[in-house]
N, C-alpha and C positions, 0 to 999 in steps of 0.2 A: 621576519618581515611580514609574513602572513598573519601571525598572531598579533602583531602590533596594530592591525586593522580593527581590532576590537573597539578601540576608542571612537571609530567612525560610525558605530552602530548602537542600537539600544541594548546596553549591556545586560539589563534585567531580563529582557526578552530572550537574548542569546543564552544566558545562564539557565533560564527555565527550559529551553529546548535541550541543552546539553544534559541537564539533570533528568529530563524525561527519557532520553535515549540511554543514558548511563546512570543507573540507580545505585551504583556501588557506593556505600557509605563507609563501611569498615574495610580495613586493609586485609585482603585475602591473597595468600601466596598461590601462584599458578603451579599446576602439577609438573612433574618432570618431563612429560611429553609435550609441553608447550613449545611452540615453534619460534626459534630465534629469527629476527627479521632478516638476518644475513642468509638464512636458509629458506626463507619464504619465496619459493620459486613457482613458476607457472606449471611445471611438469606435474601431471596427476591432479590438477585442480581445474574446476570449471573456469573457462577463459574470462567470461564476463565478470564473474565474482572476483577473480584474481585481480584483474586490471582496475576494477572499481575500488578495491581495497588498497592496491599498490599506489594508486593515485595519491593516497594520504600517508600510508606507512613509510613511503620513501623519504619523508621529511625527518624521520626520527632515527636515532642511533641504531645501527645494525645489531647491537648487542641486546636490544630490548626484545621481549618475547610476547607472543599473543597465542590465543587458542582460537583459530579460525574455524567456524562451523558453517559451511556454505550449503545452500540449497533451501528448500521449502521447510523451514524448521518450525515445528508446532509443539515442541516439548521444551522444558526448562533444563539446560545443561547443568551438570554437577559442578562445573567450574566456570568462572567468568569467561564468556566466549563472545567473539565478534560474530553477529548474525545479521541476516536480512530481515527475518521475521520472528515473531514470538507470540505466545498466547497473551491476551489482554488481562484475563482473570488470574488471580493468585499472585504469588511472589515471583515475579519475573526478573529479579535483580541480576541474576547471572547472565541474562540475555542482553548484551550490549549491542544496540542497534546502530548500524551504519547504513549509508545510502548505497546499497548494493543492487546489482541487476537493474540499474536505473534506465537503461535503454529500453527495457520492456515495461517498466512500471511508471516512469516519469515522462509521460507524453501529454502535452497540453495543446488545446485546439483554439482556433479562432472561428467559432461557429457564427455564421452570418444569417442563419435562418431563425426567425422569431419563434418562440414557443407556441404562440397562438396560431401559427401557420403550419404546424406539424400535425401528423396523423394522431388521432385519439386512440393510440394503441401502445402496447409494450413490445419492444423488440429485444430479442435475446439470442445470442449465438455463443457456443462454447463447446469444449470437449466434455462429454458426459460420461464420467467414470465413477465419481464419488456418489455415495448413496443419497446424500441430500440433494444433489443435482438431479439424480434420477427421479426422486420423489417429486420435484418441481415439474419435470417434464410429464410425468404420469398424470399430474393434475391439469396442466395447462397446454400441453401440445395439442394444437388444433382448436384451441379456444378462440372464439370470434374476436376477443380483445387482445389476443397475443399472437405475435409471429415469433415463435421460439423453436429452437431445434439444435441438434448436434452437428458439429463440423468434423468430428472424428468418424468418418463414414466407413463402416465395415459391412460385410455381407449380412451380418445380423443386426445392423443398426435399427433401433426401434424408433428413433426420433430424427430421421434424416432431414436436413435443411440446406438450402443453398448458402454458400459462404457470401458474406456481405462486407463491403468496405466500411471503414469508419464513417465516411461521408454518407453512405446509404443508411447507416444507423441514425444519423442526425435528422432523417425525415420523420422520426417518431418522437412523440412527447415524452415517452418513458423508456428507459433503457435498463435492462436487468443487470444487476451487479452481484452475482452470487459468488461467494468464496469458493475456491477450488481446493488445491492441496493446502494452501494457506489463505492469503487474502485474495480479493477480487482484483485481478491485475488491470481491469478496464476502468476501475473506479476513478482514477485520477483524470483521465481524459473525459469521462462522462461528466464529472463535476465541473470541468472547464467549458462544457458545452451549454447550449440553451435548452437541453433536455433534462429531465429529472432522473437521478439515480434512484432505483427502487431495489431495496434489499432488507433482509433481517438485520438485527443488530450484529455488528461484526464480532467475531471471536478471536481474531488474530490481527496483528498490526505490524507495520513496517515504518520506515522513515516518514511516511505520510501521516503518522500518528492517528491511525484509524480509531484508536480508543478515545480520542477527544471529540470525534464527530457527534453532533447532537441530532437525534432523530427528529424528523419533520422540521428541521431547521436547516440542515445541510443536505439531507436526502429524505426520501419517502420511506418510512419504516413499514415493513410488513411482518406478520407473525412468523415465528420459526417454522410453523406447519403450513405457511403460505395461504391459510384459509381466508384471509381478508383481502387478498390481492384485488379482486374485482371492485370491492367497496372502496379501497384506497385510490385506485385509478379513477373511478367515477367522481370521487370527491374533488380531486385536483383538476379534472376536466371541467367541473362545474364551478370551481373556485380558482379562476385564473390568477387573481391577485396574490393569493397565498402561494401558488406555484411559482410565480415570478419572484416572490420574496426568497423562497428556498434557493432558486437559481442564483440570485444576487448574493446570498450568504455563501453559497458554494464557491462562487467566483472569488469572493473576498478571502475565503479560506485558502484557495489555490495560490493567491498572490504571494503568500509568505515563502513559497518554495522557488520563486523565480529569480531571486538575486543570487547569482552564481558566487560572488565574492563572500556573501554571508553564509551560503551553504557550505562553501569550502572551509570557512572559519569554524563553523559548528562541528563539522566532521573532524577537523584537527583537534578541537577542544575535547570532543568525545574520546578520541584516542589518547590525548594527553592525560585526561582524568583516568582512563583505563590503566595506563602505565603507573600512574601515581597510586591508585587504589589497589594495585597488585604488588605494591612494595618495590617498584623499580625506579631507579634514579634517571630522570630525563637528561 
């Protein structure tokens, strides 16, 4: 019944999404340690990932098998695996993306504050553990155009800052979206706001298809070494029309993820293709 809904949507669009997430073309047999759906249980697995996957695996025969690889995955597995995240560059065929950990990653807002009425500053909060995040803080912590800092406060915290609500972030024209272990988890709600997402070109992607985002069209691009940040902020402070175009493009991009029936259908078709391309009979 779910799959029959395909006729109600743009089939070409859905097919393109399915093939983006699942790039398997040749038939590849799964290894002997693949998990039979009848044995795919919660015990020993991260709850959020398990329930997000089970939401769709439950529709299929319990005799079918998968290789679930849960967590912040930034490598390409040796066998076709169900993942939340994958590298954008290189041959990522074995990384079959599903909409996992969506409670954390797929949050959208209704921002009622106009871009023009926000502070001419960049706001950024996050856990600062990774080297690239540390480098950003070393450059811009305490900068007059930036209110940035870490929320993982320890006795040795170098960049301490007060925790802020999402609503407090929306008082600023620019919101920092730095990748962490994999993707920037705040990118989705930032792009649904009336503030600009500011970030280097992403290296990892999820169901949000970060690899399809266009720099300076969906977000404000800064260099990997962050050296042009001040220049980029000043440019969009002075060119409000261009800033508003980016915000409009970001909102348009977000819209494609809001139809629950269509999202369900795409997830099911990604799984269906996974079973077919691993030589299993549906």
